[in-house]
PyMOL commands that place a pseudoatom at each C-alpha (Angstrom):
pseudoatom trace, name=CA, resn=UNK, resi=1, chain=A, elem=C, hetatm=0, pos=[0.000, 0.000, 0.000]
pseudoatom trace, name=CA, resn=UNK, resi=2, chain=A, elem=C, hetatm=0, pos=[0.898, 3.655, 0.162]
pseudoatom trace, name=CA, resn=UNK, resi=3, chain=A, elem=C, hetatm=0, pos=[1.590, 5.393, 3.462]
pseudoatom trace, name=CA, resn=UNK, resi=4, chain=A, elem=C, hetatm=0, pos=[1.937, 9.112, 4.159]
pseudoatom trace, name=CA, resn=UNK, resi=5, chain=A, elem=C, hetatm=0, pos=[3.384, 10.870, 7.178]
pseudoatom trace, name=CA, resn=UNK, resi=6, chain=A, elem=C, hetatm=0, pos=[3.079, 14.565, 7.973]
pseudoatom trace, name=CA, resn=UNK, resi=7, chain=A, elem=C, hetatm=0, pos=[6.374, 15.595, 9.537]
pseudoatom trace, name=CA, resn=UNK, resi=8, chain=A, elem=C, hetatm=0, pos=[8.721, 18.541, 9.257]
pseudoatom trace, name=CA, resn=UNK, resi=9, chain=A, elem=C, hetatm=0, pos=[11.846, 16.936, 10.731]
pseudoatom trace, name=CA, resn=UNK, resi=10, chain=A, elem=C, hetatm=0, pos=[11.429, 13.170, 10.102]
pseudoatom trace, name=CA, resn=UNK, resi=11, chain=A, elem=C, hetatm=0, pos=[11.407, 12.655, 13.860]
pseudoatom trace, name=CA, resn=UNK, resi=12, chain=A, elem=C, hetatm=0, pos=[7.985, 13.729, 15.041]
pseudoatom trace, name=CA, resn=UNK, resi=13, chain=A, elem=C, hetatm=0, pos=[4.625, 14.883, 13.842]
pseudoatom trace, name=CA, resn=UNK, resi=14, chain=A, elem=C, hetatm=0, pos=[1.330, 13.161, 13.266]
pseudoatom trace, name=CA, resn=UNK, resi=15, chain=A, elem=C, hetatm=0, pos=[0.984, 9.401, 12.992]
pseudoatom trace, name=CA, resn=UNK, resi=16, chain=A, elem=C, hetatm=0, pos=[1.533, 7.849, 9.537]
pseudoatom trace, name=CA, resn=UNK, resi=17, chain=A, elem=C, hetatm=0, pos=[-1.673, 7.082, 7.672]
pseudoatom trace, name=CA, resn=UNK, resi=18, chain=A, elem=C, hetatm=0, pos=[-2.686, 4.849, 4.781]
pseudoatom trace, name=CA, resn=UNK, resi=19, chain=A, elem=C, hetatm=0, pos=[-3.566, 6.479, 1.482]
pseudoatom trace, name=CA, resn=UNK, resi=20, chain=A, elem=C, hetatm=0, pos=[-4.494, 2.990, 0.282]
pseudoatom trace, name=CA, resn=UNK, resi=21, chain=A, elem=C, hetatm=0, pos=[-3.899, -0.552, 1.480]
pseudoatom trace, name=CA, resn=UNK, resi=22, chain=A, elem=C, hetatm=0, pos=[-4.570, -4.062, 0.172]
pseudoatom trace, name=CA, resn=UNK, resi=23, chain=A, elem=C, hetatm=0, pos=[-8.316, -3.641, 0.764]
pseudoatom trace, name=CA, resn=UNK, resi=24, chain=A, elem=C, hetatm=0, pos=[-8.802, -0.145, -0.710]
pseudoatom trace, name=CA, resn=UNK, resi=25, chain=A, elem=C, hetatm=0, pos=[-6.101, -0.080, -3.429]
pseudoatom trace, name=CA, resn=UNK, resi=26, chain=A, elem=C, hetatm=0, pos=[-8.409, -0.580, -6.395]
pseudoatom trace, name=CA, resn=UNK, resi=27, chain=A, elem=C, hetatm=0, pos=[-10.375, 2.530, -5.422]
pseudoatom trace, name=CA, resn=UNK, resi=28, chain=A, elem=C, hetatm=0, pos=[-7.196, 4.533, -6.165]
pseudoatom trace, name=CA, resn=UNK, resi=29, chain=A, elem=C, hetatm=0, pos=[-4.998, 2.629, -8.640]
pseudoatom trace, name=CA, resn=UNK, resi=30, chain=A, elem=C, hetatm=0, pos=[-5.363, 0.364, -11.675]
pseudoatom trace, name=CA, resn=UNK, resi=31, chain=A, elem=C, hetatm=0, pos=[-6.164, -3.256, -10.787]
pseudoatom trace, name=CA, resn=UNK, resi=32, chain=A, elem=C, hetatm=0, pos=[-3.164, -5.551, -11.180]
pseudoatom trace, name=CA, resn=UNK, resi=33, chain=A, elem=C, hetatm=0, pos=[-4.759, -8.992, -11.101]
pseudoatom trace, name=CA, resn=UNK, resi=34, chain=A, elem=C, hetatm=0, pos=[-8.479, -9.787, -11.479]
pseudoatom trace, name=CA, resn=UNK, resi=35, chain=A, elem=C, hetatm=0, pos=[-8.047, -12.926, -9.353]
pseudoatom trace, name=CA, resn=UNK, resi=36, chain=A, elem=C, hetatm=0, pos=[-6.049, -11.321, -6.521]
pseudoatom trace, name=CA, resn=UNK, resi=37, chain=A, elem=C, hetatm=0, pos=[-7.186, -7.819, -5.568]
pseudoatom trace, name=CA, resn=UNK, resi=38, chain=A, elem=C, hetatm=0, pos=[-4.472, -7.425, -2.921]
pseudoatom trace, name=CA, resn=UNK, resi=39, chain=A, elem=C, hetatm=0, pos=[-1.826, -7.448, -5.688]
pseudoatom trace, name=CA, resn=UNK, resi=40, chain=A, elem=C, hetatm=0, pos=[-3.066, -3.991, -6.726]
pseudoatom trace, name=CA, resn=UNK, resi=41, chain=A, elem=C, hetatm=0, pos=[-1.649, -2.597, -3.473]
pseudoatom trace, name=CA, resn=UNK, resi=42, chain=A, elem=C, hetatm=0, pos=[1.943, -3.500, -4.387]
pseudoatom trace, name=CA, resn=UNK, resi=43, chain=A, elem=C, hetatm=0, pos=[3.914, -0.258, -4.707]
pseudoatom trace, name=CA, resn=UNK, resi=44, chain=A, elem=C, hetatm=0, pos=[7.266, -0.922, -6.383]
pseudoatom trace, name=CA, resn=UNK, resi=45, chain=A, elem=C, hetatm=0, pos=[8.654, 2.580, -6.903]
pseudoatom trace, name=CA, resn=UNK, resi=46, chain=A, elem=C, hetatm=0, pos=[8.025, 6.211, -5.916]
pseudoatom trace, name=CA, resn=UNK, resi=47, chain=A, elem=C, hetatm=0, pos=[9.559, 9.306, -7.574]
pseudoatom trace, name=CA, resn=UNK, resi=48, chain=A, elem=C, hetatm=0, pos=[8.954, 12.972, -6.746]
pseudoatom trace, name=CA, resn=UNK, resi=49, chain=A, elem=C, hetatm=0, pos=[8.583, 15.416, -9.666]
pseudoatom trace, name=CA, resn=UNK, resi=50, chain=A, elem=C, hetatm=0, pos=[7.708, 19.018, -10.362]
pseudoatom trace, name=CA, resn=UNK, resi=51, chain=A, elem=C, hetatm=0, pos=[8.918, 22.145, -12.168]
pseudoatom trace, name=CA, resn=UNK, resi=52, chain=A, elem=C, hetatm=0, pos=[12.697, 22.337, -12.507]
pseudoatom trace, name=CA, resn=UNK, resi=53, chain=A, elem=C, hetatm=0, pos=[15.270, 25.116, -12.699]
pseudoatom trace, name=CA, resn=UNK, resi=54, chain=A, elem=C, hetatm=0, pos=[18.078, 25.457, -15.276]
pseudoatom trace, name=CA, resn=UNK, resi=55, chain=A, elem=C, hetatm=0, pos=[20.180, 22.931, -13.354]
pseudoatom trace, name=CA, resn=UNK, resi=56, chain=A, elem=C, hetatm=0, pos=[17.419, 20.311, -13.384]
pseudoatom trace, name=CA, resn=UNK, resi=57, chain=A, elem=C, hetatm=0, pos=[16.615, 20.655, -9.680]
pseudoatom trace, name=CA, resn=UNK, resi=58, chain=A, elem=C, hetatm=0, pos=[12.965, 20.436, -8.624]
pseudoatom trace, name=CA, resn=UNK, resi=59, chain=A, elem=C, hetatm=0, pos=[11.759, 23.863, -7.489]
pseudoatom trace, name=CA, resn=UNK, resi=60, chain=A, elem=C, hetatm=0, pos=[8.275, 22.840, -6.373]
pseudoatom trace, name=CA, resn=UNK, resi=61, chain=A, elem=C, hetatm=0, pos=[7.312, 19.243, -5.551]
pseudoatom trace, name=CA, resn=UNK, resi=62, chain=A, elem=C, hetatm=0, pos=[3.926, 18.665, -7.193]
pseudoatom trace, name=CA, resn=UNK, resi=63, chain=A, elem=C, hetatm=0, pos=[3.697, 15.045, -8.352]
pseudoatom trace, name=CA, resn=UNK, resi=64, chain=A, elem=C, hetatm=0, pos=[4.542, 11.700, -6.820]
pseudoatom trace, name=CA, resn=UNK, resi=65, chain=A, elem=C, hetatm=0, pos=[4.964, 9.081, -9.545]
pseudoatom trace, name=CA, resn=UNK, resi=66, chain=A, elem=C, hetatm=0, pos=[3.665, 5.808, -8.129]
pseudoatom trace, name=CA, resn=UNK, resi=67, chain=A, elem=C, hetatm=0, pos=[4.664, 2.598, -9.888]
pseudoatom trace, name=CA, resn=UNK, resi=68, chain=A, elem=C, hetatm=0, pos=[2.434, -0.281, -8.844]
pseudoatom trace, name=CA, resn=UNK, resi=69, chain=A, elem=C, hetatm=0, pos=[1.940, -3.856, -9.970]
pseudoatom trace, name=CA, resn=UNK, resi=70, chain=A, elem=C, hetatm=0, pos=[-1.020, -2.521, -11.979]
pseudoatom trace, name=CA, resn=UNK, resi=71, chain=A, elem=C, hetatm=0, pos=[0.481, 0.532, -13.644]
pseudoatom trace, name=CA, resn=UNK, resi=72, chain=A, elem=C, hetatm=0, pos=[1.969, 3.995, -13.446]
pseudoatom trace, name=CA, resn=UNK, resi=73, chain=A, elem=C, hetatm=0, pos=[0.042, 6.708, -11.611]
pseudoatom trace, name=CA, resn=UNK, resi=74, chain=A, elem=C, hetatm=0, pos=[0.592, 10.405, -10.941]
pseudoatom trace, name=CA, resn=UNK, resi=75, chain=A, elem=C, hetatm=0, pos=[-0.389, 11.376, -7.388]
pseudoatom trace, name=CA, resn=UNK, resi=76, chain=A, elem=C, hetatm=0, pos=[-1.014, 15.120, -7.019]
pseudoatom trace, name=CA, resn=UNK, resi=77, chain=A, elem=C, hetatm=0, pos=[0.846, 16.236, -3.889]
pseudoatom trace, name=CA, resn=UNK, resi=78, chain=A, elem=C, hetatm=0, pos=[-1.119, 19.500, -3.736]
pseudoatom trace, name=CA, resn=UNK, resi=79, chain=A, elem=C, hetatm=0, pos=[-4.648, 18.035, -3.668]
pseudoatom trace, name=CA, resn=UNK, resi=80, chain=A, elem=C, hetatm=0, pos=[-3.750, 14.581, -2.347]
pseudoatom trace, name=CA, resn=UNK, resi=81, chain=A, elem=C, hetatm=0, pos=[-3.753, 15.254, 1.389]
pseudoatom trace, name=CA, resn=UNK, resi=82, chain=A, elem=C, hetatm=0, pos=[-7.287, 16.683, 1.240]
pseudoatom trace, name=CA, resn=UNK, resi=83, chain=A, elem=C, hetatm=0, pos=[-8.760, 14.609, -1.592]
pseudoatom trace, name=CA, resn=UNK, resi=84, chain=A, elem=C, hetatm=0, pos=[-6.801, 11.379, -2.180]
pseudoatom trace, name=CA, resn=UNK, resi=85, chain=A, elem=C, hetatm=0, pos=[-9.536, 9.805, -4.330]
pseudoatom trace, name=CA, resn=UNK, resi=86, chain=A, elem=C, hetatm=0, pos=[-9.162, 12.530, -6.965]
pseudoatom trace, name=CA, resn=UNK, resi=87, chain=A, elem=C, hetatm=0, pos=[-5.394, 12.959, -6.567]
pseudoatom trace, name=CA, resn=UNK, resi=88, chain=A, elem=C, hetatm=0, pos=[-4.526, 9.866, -8.640]
pseudoatom trace, name=CA, resn=UNK, resi=89, chain=A, elem=C, hetatm=0, pos=[-4.298, 10.119, -12.421]
pseudoatom trace, name=CA, resn=UNK, resi=90, chain=A, elem=C, hetatm=0, pos=[-3.180, 7.504, -14.941]
pseudoatom trace, name=CA, resn=UNK, resi=91, chain=A, elem=C, hetatm=0, pos=[-4.540, 9.045, -18.122]
pseudoatom trace, name=CA, resn=UNK, resi=92, chain=A, elem=C, hetatm=0, pos=[-2.385, 8.123, -21.177]
pseudoatom trace, name=CA, resn=UNK, resi=93, chain=A, elem=C, hetatm=0, pos=[0.025, 6.150, -18.940]
pseudoatom trace, name=CA, resn=UNK, resi=94, chain=A, elem=C, hetatm=0, pos=[-1.007, 2.606, -19.843]
pseudoatom trace, name=CA, resn=UNK, resi=95, chain=A, elem=C, hetatm=0, pos=[1.033, 0.369, -22.147]
pseudoatom trace, name=CA, resn=UNK, resi=96, chain=A, elem=C, hetatm=0, pos=[-1.620, -1.670, -23.920]
pseudoatom trace, name=CA, resn=UNK, resi=97, chain=A, elem=C, hetatm=0, pos=[0.848, -3.429, -26.255]
pseudoatom trace, name=CA, resn=UNK, resi=98, chain=A, elem=C, hetatm=0, pos=[2.924, -4.919, -23.417]
pseudoatom trace, name=CA, resn=UNK, resi=99, chain=A, elem=C, hetatm=0, pos=[0.121, -5.403, -20.882]
pseudoatom trace, name=CA, resn=UNK, resi=100, chain=A, elem=C, hetatm=0, pos=[-0.112, -9.200, -21.238]
pseudoatom trace, name=CA, resn=UNK, resi=101, chain=A, elem=C, hetatm=0, pos=[3.668, -9.506, -20.729]
pseudoatom trace, name=CA, resn=UNK, resi=102, chain=A, elem=C, hetatm=0, pos=[3.770, -7.330, -17.589]
pseudoatom trace, name=CA, resn=UNK, resi=103, chain=A, elem=C, hetatm=0, pos=[4.316, -3.968, -19.267]
pseudoatom trace, name=CA, resn=UNK, resi=104, chain=A, elem=C, hetatm=0, pos=[2.127, -2.259, -16.671]
pseudoatom trace, name=CA, resn=UNK, resi=105, chain=A, elem=C, hetatm=0, pos=[3.826, -3.922, -13.694]
pseudoatom trace, name=CA, resn=UNK, resi=106, chain=A, elem=C, hetatm=0, pos=[6.023, -0.891, -12.995]
pseudoatom trace, name=CA, resn=UNK, resi=107, chain=A, elem=C, hetatm=0, pos=[9.355, -1.535, -11.275]
pseudoatom trace, name=CA, resn=UNK, resi=108, chain=A, elem=C, hetatm=0, pos=[11.335, 1.664, -11.927]
pseudoatom trace, name=CA, resn=UNK, resi=109, chain=A, elem=C, hetatm=0, pos=[10.905, 5.211, -13.206]
pseudoatom trace, name=CA, resn=UNK, resi=110, chain=A, elem=C, hetatm=0, pos=[13.520, 7.594, -14.600]
pseudoatom trace, name=CA, resn=UNK, resi=111, chain=A, elem=C, hetatm=0, pos=[12.516, 11.218, -15.081]
pseudoatom trace, name=CA, resn=UNK, resi=112, chain=A, elem=C, hetatm=0, pos=[14.270, 12.695, -18.142]
pseudoatom trace, name=CA, resn=UNK, resi=113, chain=A, elem=C, hetatm=0, pos=[13.781, 15.787, -20.339]
pseudoatom trace, name=CA, resn=UNK, resi=114, chain=A, elem=C, hetatm=0, pos=[10.091, 15.734, -21.273]
pseudoatom trace, name=CA, resn=UNK, resi=115, chain=A, elem=C, hetatm=0, pos=[10.078, 11.953, -20.889]
pseudoatom trace, name=CA, resn=UNK, resi=116, chain=A, elem=C, hetatm=0, pos=[9.488, 9.289, -18.306]
pseudoatom trace, name=CA, resn=UNK, resi=117, chain=A, elem=C, hetatm=0, pos=[11.501, 6.151, -18.922]
pseudoatom trace, name=CA, resn=UNK, resi=118, chain=A, elem=C, hetatm=0, pos=[9.550, 3.303, -17.398]
pseudoatom trace, name=CA, resn=UNK, resi=119, chain=A, elem=C, hetatm=0, pos=[11.033, -0.008, -16.296]
pseudoatom trace, name=CA, resn=UNK, resi=120, chain=A, elem=C, hetatm=0, pos=[8.452, -2.773, -16.117]
pseudoatom trace, name=CA, resn=UNK, resi=121, chain=A, elem=C, hetatm=0, pos=[8.240, -6.535, -15.808]
pseudoatom trace, name=CA, resn=UNK, resi=122, chain=A, elem=C, hetatm=0, pos=[8.247, -6.604, -19.633]
pseudoatom trace, name=CA, resn=UNK, resi=123, chain=A, elem=C, hetatm=0, pos=[11.132, -4.191, -20.209]
pseudoatom trace, name=CA, resn=UNK, resi=124, chain=A, elem=C, hetatm=0, pos=[11.524, -0.475, -20.763]
pseudoatom trace, name=CA, resn=UNK, resi=125, chain=A, elem=C, hetatm=0, pos=[9.157, 1.902, -22.507]
pseudoatom trace, name=CA, resn=UNK, resi=126, chain=A, elem=C, hetatm=0, pos=[8.917, 5.692, -22.665]
pseudoatom trace, name=CA, resn=UNK, resi=127, chain=A, elem=C, hetatm=0, pos=[6.154, 8.191, -21.952]
pseudoatom trace, name=CA, resn=UNK, resi=128, chain=A, elem=C, hetatm=0, pos=[6.239, 11.616, -23.558]
pseudoatom trace, name=CA, resn=UNK, resi=129, chain=A, elem=C, hetatm=0, pos=[5.533, 14.494, -21.184]
pseudoatom trace, name=CA, resn=UNK, resi=130, chain=A, elem=C, hetatm=0, pos=[6.356, 15.692, -17.717]
pseudoatom trace, name=CA, resn=UNK, resi=131, chain=A, elem=C, hetatm=0, pos=[4.831, 16.295, -14.304]
pseudoatom trace, name=CA, resn=UNK, resi=132, chain=A, elem=C, hetatm=0, pos=[2.455, 18.801, -15.932]
pseudoatom trace, name=CA, resn=UNK, resi=133, chain=A, elem=C, hetatm=0, pos=[0.967, 16.431, -18.519]
pseudoatom trace, name=CA, resn=UNK, resi=134, chain=A, elem=C, hetatm=0, pos=[1.602, 13.054, -20.107]
pseudoatom trace, name=CA, resn=UNK, resi=135, chain=A, elem=C, hetatm=0, pos=[0.879, 12.832, -23.834]
pseudoatom trace, name=CA, resn=UNK, resi=136, chain=A, elem=C, hetatm=0, pos=[1.182, 9.062, -24.186]
pseudoatom trace, name=CA, resn=UNK, resi=137, chain=A, elem=C, hetatm=0, pos=[3.707, 6.439, -25.187]
pseudoatom trace, name=CA, resn=UNK, resi=138, chain=A, elem=C, hetatm=0, pos=[6.608, 7.774, -27.223]
pseudoatom trace, name=CA, resn=UNK, resi=139, chain=A, elem=C, hetatm=0, pos=[7.375, 5.435, -30.111]
pseudoatom trace, name=CA, resn=UNK, resi=140, chain=A, elem=C, hetatm=0, pos=[10.742, 4.690, -31.651]
pseudoatom trace, name=CA, resn=UNK, resi=141, chain=A, elem=C, hetatm=0, pos=[12.800, 3.848, -28.572]
pseudoatom trace, name=CA, resn=UNK, resi=142, chain=A, elem=C, hetatm=0, pos=[14.980, 0.783, -28.267]
pseudoatom trace, name=CA, resn=UNK, resi=143, chain=A, elem=C, hetatm=0, pos=[13.349, -1.481, -25.707]
pseudoatom trace, name=CA, resn=UNK, resi=144, chain=A, elem=C, hetatm=0, pos=[15.467, -3.222, -23.099]
pseudoatom trace, name=CA, resn=UNK, resi=145, chain=A, elem=C, hetatm=0, pos=[13.700, -6.561, -22.489]
pseudoatom trace, name=CA, resn=UNK, resi=146, chain=A, elem=C, hetatm=0, pos=[13.281, -8.314, -19.175]
pseudoatom trace, name=CA, resn=UNK, resi=147, chain=A, elem=C, hetatm=0, pos=[12.054, -7.318, -15.708]
pseudoatom trace, name=CA, resn=UNK, resi=148, chain=A, elem=C, hetatm=0, pos=[13.734, -3.926, -15.210]
pseudoatom trace, name=CA, resn=UNK, resi=149, chain=A, elem=C, hetatm=0, pos=[14.359, -3.318, -11.497]
pseudoatom trace, name=CA, resn=UNK, resi=150, chain=A, elem=C, hetatm=0, pos=[16.227, 0.003, -11.743]
pseudoatom trace, name=CA, resn=UNK, resi=151, chain=A, elem=C, hetatm=0, pos=[17.252, 2.540, -14.371]
pseudoatom trace, name=CA, resn=UNK, resi=152, chain=A, elem=C, hetatm=0, pos=[20.020, 5.158, -14.441]
pseudoatom trace, name=CA, resn=UNK, resi=153, chain=A, elem=C, hetatm=0, pos=[21.105, 7.617, -17.108]
pseudoatom trace, name=CA, resn=UNK, resi=154, chain=A, elem=C, hetatm=0, pos=[24.762, 8.567, -17.351]
pseudoatom trace, name=CA, resn=UNK, resi=155, chain=A, elem=C, hetatm=0, pos=[26.373, 11.140, -19.637]
pseudoatom trace, name=CA, resn=UNK, resi=156, chain=A, elem=C, hetatm=0, pos=[30.067, 11.263, -20.410]
pseudoatom trace, name=CA, resn=UNK, resi=157, chain=A, elem=C, hetatm=0, pos=[31.675, 13.289, -23.226]
pseudoatom trace, name=CA, resn=UNK, resi=158, chain=A, elem=C, hetatm=0, pos=[28.188, 14.348, -24.375]
pseudoatom trace, name=CA, resn=UNK, resi=159, chain=A, elem=C, hetatm=0, pos=[27.158, 10.717, -24.886]
pseudoatom trace, name=CA, resn=UNK, resi=160, chain=A, elem=C, hetatm=0, pos=[24.217, 9.491, -22.819]
pseudoatom trace, name=CA, resn=UNK, resi=161, chain=A, elem=C, hetatm=0, pos=[23.923, 5.853, -21.792]
pseudoatom trace, name=CA, resn=UNK, resi=162, chain=A, elem=C, hetatm=0, pos=[20.934, 4.188, -20.202]
pseudoatom trace, name=CA, resn=UNK, resi=163, chain=A, elem=C, hetatm=0, pos=[21.779, 1.549, -17.610]
pseudoatom trace, name=CA, resn=UNK, resi=164, chain=A, elem=C, hetatm=0, pos=[19.227, -0.993, -16.450]
pseudoatom trace, name=CA, resn=UNK, resi=165, chain=A, elem=C, hetatm=0, pos=[19.307, -3.444, -13.575]
pseudoatom trace, name=CA, resn=UNK, resi=166, chain=A, elem=C, hetatm=0, pos=[17.468, -6.542, -14.698]
pseudoatom trace, name=CA, resn=UNK, resi=167, chain=A, elem=C, hetatm=0, pos=[15.935, -9.216, -12.514]
pseudoatom trace, name=CA, resn=UNK, resi=168, chain=A, elem=C, hetatm=0, pos=[17.962, -12.414, -12.920]
pseudoatom trace, name=CA, resn=UNK, resi=169, chain=A, elem=C, hetatm=0, pos=[16.571, -15.312, -14.867]
pseudoatom trace, name=CA, resn=UNK, resi=170, chain=A, elem=C, hetatm=0, pos=[15.846, -15.331, -18.542]
pseudoatom trace, name=CA, resn=UNK, resi=171, chain=A, elem=C, hetatm=0, pos=[18.134, -12.373, -19.266]
pseudoatom trace, name=CA, resn=UNK, resi=172, chain=A, elem=C, hetatm=0, pos=[21.059, -13.133, -16.934]
pseudoatom trace, name=CA, resn=UNK, resi=173, chain=A, elem=C, hetatm=0, pos=[23.148, -16.253, -17.202]
pseudoatom trace, name=CA, resn=UNK, resi=174, chain=A, elem=C, hetatm=0, pos=[23.338, -17.125, -13.512]
pseudoatom trace, name=CA, resn=UNK, resi=175, chain=A, elem=C, hetatm=0, pos=[21.693, -20.479, -14.087]
pseudoatom trace, name=CA, resn=UNK, resi=176, chain=A, elem=C, hetatm=0, pos=[24.134, -23.382, -14.053]
pseudoatom trace, name=CA, resn=UNK, resi=177, chain=A, elem=C, hetatm=0, pos=[25.271, -24.178, -17.554]
pseudoatom trace, name=CA, resn=UNK, resi=178, chain=A, elem=C, hetatm=0, pos=[23.642, -27.341, -18.809]
pseudoatom trace, name=CA, resn=UNK, resi=179, chain=A, elem=C, hetatm=0, pos=[26.139, -29.467, -20.771]
pseudoatom trace, name=CA, resn=UNK, resi=180, chain=A, elem=C, hetatm=0, pos=[23.246, -30.822, -22.845]
pseudoatom trace, name=CA, resn=UNK, resi=181, chain=A, elem=C, hetatm=0, pos=[22.041, -27.348, -23.853]
pseudoatom trace, name=CA, resn=UNK, resi=182, chain=A, elem=C, hetatm=0, pos=[23.679, -24.589, -25.839]
pseudoatom trace, name=CA, resn=UNK, resi=183, chain=A, elem=C, hetatm=0, pos=[21.393, -22.002, -24.163]
pseudoatom trace, name=CA, resn=UNK, resi=184, chain=A, elem=C, hetatm=0, pos=[21.010, -22.825, -20.440]
pseudoatom trace, name=CA, resn=UNK, resi=185, chain=A, elem=C, hetatm=0, pos=[19.008, -19.744, -19.509]
pseudoatom trace, name=CA, resn=UNK, resi=186, chain=A, elem=C, hetatm=0, pos=[16.871, -19.810, -22.684]
pseudoatom trace, name=CA, resn=UNK, resi=187, chain=A, elem=C, hetatm=0, pos=[17.522, -16.182, -23.593]
pseudoatom trace, name=CA, resn=UNK, resi=188, chain=A, elem=C, hetatm=0, pos=[18.431, -16.890, -27.215]
pseudoatom trace, name=CA, resn=UNK, resi=189, chain=A, elem=C, hetatm=0, pos=[22.141, -16.199, -26.719]
pseudoatom trace, name=CA, resn=UNK, resi=190, chain=A, elem=C, hetatm=0, pos=[24.496, -19.217, -26.780]
pseudoatom trace, name=CA, resn=UNK, resi=191, chain=A, elem=C, hetatm=0, pos=[26.149, -19.843, -23.400]
pseudoatom trace, name=CA, resn=UNK, resi=192, chain=A, elem=C, hetatm=0, pos=[29.663, -19.311, -24.724]
pseudoatom trace, name=CA, resn=UNK, resi=193, chain=A, elem=C, hetatm=0, pos=[28.844, -15.727, -25.751]
pseudoatom trace, name=CA, resn=UNK, resi=194, chain=A, elem=C, hetatm=0, pos=[27.392, -14.561, -22.414]
for i in range(1, 194): cmd.bond("trace and resi %d" % i, "trace and resi %d" % (i + 1))
show_as sticks, trace
zoom trace
C-alpha cells in the first residue's frame, strides 16, 4: 500500500496514515490482477517530480509518480492530502501493447527531459511528457527486455547511456550451464557468448 506521514523533521509529527492498502487499493490505482485484488496494493517505486530550474533541480514538488503492480500513476501532492480519491491520475500512462507480458507492472521510473523512462516486468518503454501532462507512449525507442528493477542515465563526453538493472533469470546467465544445452538460460544467446 501507500503510506503518508506529515512531519517537518522526520522525527515527530502526526501518525503515519494509509492512502491505500490491500483492501482499498483498487479505489485509487489500476487493478493488477483480477483474481487477486491485494496485488493492486503493491507499490514498487516512488519518484517525486515538479517544475525544474536550469540545473534540473525540482523547485516545487507537485507530483509523486507511483509505480504499482497494476500501472503507473501520478499522485497530485497538492490536492492529495485533502482529496486522495481525486489525486490519482493515470490518463495516457497505460502500455496496452505490453500489458499481457507485464508492461504495466512498474518496477522503476527515470525522469528525463520531457520523458518518463519506465522499467516494467516486460522491459523499458517511454512516456512523452512531464509532471504537468503526459501525452502518451513515445514510439521509436529501443526497448530493453526483461524485468527492469532500476534505471540510471549517465552522460560522459556528451554521450548518454541508459543503464538498467534486470531481474535475474531469462536475461542473466546465472543459471548453471547445462552441458546438454547450448542455451542454459533460454535467452536466445548461446552460453559461450554470455
